[in-house]
C-alpha positions in Angstrom: 68.7 -30.0 -4.2 70.5 -26.9 -2.8 73.4 -28.1 -1.8 74.1 -26.6 2.4 77.5 -24.9 1.5 75.9 -23.3 -1.8 75.6 -19.4 -0.9 72.4 -19.0 -2.6 71.2 -19.6 0.9 71.2 -16.4 1.0 68.9 -15.3 -1.6 66.4 -17.8 -0.4 65.4 -16.1 2.8 63.4 -17.7 5.9 61.1 -15.5 8.6 64.1 -13.6 9.7 65.9 -12.8 6.4 69.1 -14.6 4.9 68.7 -18.5 4.3 72.2 -19.0 5.5 71.3 -20.0 9.1 68.8 -22.7 8.2 71.5 -24.1 5.8 74.0 -24.1 9.1 71.1 -25.9 11.3 70.6 -28.1 8.7 74.0 -29.2 7.9 74.0 -29.8 12.1 71.1 -31.9 11.8 72.8 -34.3 9.0 75.6 -34.4 11.7 73.4 -34.8 14.6 69.9 -36.4 12.9 68.7 -37.7 16.7 68.2 -34.1 18.2 65.3 -34.8 20.4 62.6 -32.4 18.8 61.4 -30.3 21.8 60.4 -26.9 20.9 63.2 -25.6 23.3 64.7 -22.0 22.4 68.3 -23.0 20.9 67.3 -26.3 20.0 67.7 -26.9 16.3 64.0 -28.0 15.6 63.1 -24.9 17.2 65.1 -23.0 14.9 64.0 -24.4 12.1 60.1 -24.4 12.7 60.2 -21.1 13.5 62.2 -19.8 10.5 60.9 -21.8 7.7 57.0 -22.2 9.4 56.8 -19.1 11.2 53.4 -18.4 12.5 51.4 -20.2 9.7 53.6 -18.5 6.9 56.5 -20.2 4.6 59.5 -18.6 3.2 61.9 -19.4 -0.1 64.3 -20.9 2.9 61.1 -23.4 3.4 61.2 -24.7 -0.5 64.9 -24.9 -0.1 65.1 -26.9 3.1 62.1 -29.2 2.6 64.2 -32.1 0.0 66.9 -32.1 2.8 64.7 -32.7 5.7 62.9 -35.4 3.7 66.8 -36.7 2.9 68.0 -36.9 6.1 64.5 -38.2 7.5 64.5 -41.0 4.9 68.0 -42.0 5.8 67.1 -42.7 9.7 63.6 -43.6 9.6 64.6 -47.7 9.8 67.1 -47.1 12.5 65.5 -49.2 15.4 68.4 -48.1 18.0 67.3 -44.4 18.3 64.1 -42.2 18.3 63.6 -40.4 14.7 62.4 -36.9 15.5 58.6 -36.8 13.9 59.5 -33.4 12.7 61.5 -34.7 9.4 58.2 -35.3 8.8 55.8 -32.8 10.1 57.9 -29.8 9.1 57.4 -31.1 5.3 54.3 -31.7 5.5 53.1 -28.7 7.2 55.2 -26.7 4.5 53.5 -28.2 1.5 49.8 -27.7 3.4 50.6 -24.0 3.7 51.7 -23.9 0.1 48.9 -25.6 -1.0 45.9 -23.8 1.0 47.2 -20.2 1.5 46.7 -18.0 -1.2 49.7 -15.7 -0.1 52.1 -18.7 0.1 55.2 -17.9 -1.9 55.9 -19.4 -5.8 58.7 -21.3 -5.5 61.7 -20.4 -6.9 62.3 -21.9 -10.2 65.6 -23.6 -9.1 64.0 -25.0 -5.9 61.1 -26.8 -8.0 62.7 -30.0 -9.2 63.8 -31.0 -6.1 61.2 -29.5 -3.8 58.6 -31.6 -5.8 60.2 -34.8 -5.8 61.0 -34.4 -2.3 57.2 -34.2 -1.5 56.7 -37.2 -4.1 58.8 -39.4 -1.7 57.0 -37.9 1.4 55.1 -41.3 0.8 58.0 -43.8 1.5 59.2 -41.6 4.7 55.5 -41.3 5.9 55.0 -45.4 6.1 58.5 -45.3 7.7 56.9 -43.9 10.4 54.3 -45.7 10.5 55.6 -48.7 10.8 57.9 -47.5 13.7 55.0 -46.5 16.1 51.5 -46.9 16.7 50.9 -43.9 18.4 48.0 -41.9 17.1 49.7 -38.3 16.7 52.7 -39.9 14.8 49.2 -41.2 12.9 48.1 -38.0 12.4 51.3 -37.0 11.2 51.7 -39.7 8.7 48.1 -39.3 7.3 48.8 -36.0 6.6 51.8 -36.4 4.8 50.5 -38.9 2.7 47.4 -36.3 2.0 49.8 -33.9 1.0 52.1 -35.9 -1.3 48.9 -36.3 -3.2 48.0 -32.6 -3.5 45.6 -32.8 -0.6 46.4 -30.1 1.3 43.1 -29.0 2.9 42.2 -32.5 3.8 46.2 -32.8 5.6 45.2 -29.6 7.5 42.0 -31.2 8.7 43.8 -34.4 9.7 46.4 -32.3 11.8 43.8 -30.6 13.7 41.9 -33.3 14.8 42.3 -34.3 18.7 41.3 -37.5 20.5 37.4 -36.3 20.9 37.3 -35.1 17.3 38.6 -38.5 16.4 36.1 -40.3 18.8 33.3 -38.3 17.4 33.7 -39.4 14.0 34.3 -43.0 14.7 30.7 -42.9 16.9 29.3 -41.1 13.6 30.5 -44.2 11.8 28.4 -46.3 14.1 25.6 -44.5 14.7 25.2 -42.6 11.4 22.3 -39.9 10.9 21.0 -40.7 14.4 23.9 -39.2 16.3 22.9 -35.5 15.6 25.0 -35.1 12.2 23.5 -35.4 8.4 
């Protein structure tokens, strides 16, 4: 994993340029991991999502940041005393979905590849930790997507994230009624 103090972050840009601000935000997040994840400008999560997954694009800094997000999330997911931001699972899952499904996604820099792939493999454990914490359908979608991307199923994971409650209800109805429901 690229140390957060390594000046090489400058060579792994995010959506806005140098990756050094990403490393700084990750250091802050490691110090205060329970920061709420509301998308408020100035919020750490707002800046991380904006810089690492800007308008459906990912960047070399996304690959450098993902192992840190998974590591921090894994270290706190069992803490029952706090609300653990779902972003620790959602942002890594989204980065991997984009990497797997978009032809224009950048290649993983060689220096980052081993830690990145190890973190993707460990998304299973982090996802299970979230699943044990909550039965909320939104959490369930992110958990399912993370489990899928950890197995290389980016397109399926993207579909799972896109489904809303109506889509799920229609799929459940189809399972009950089959082709008579109007879908073959």
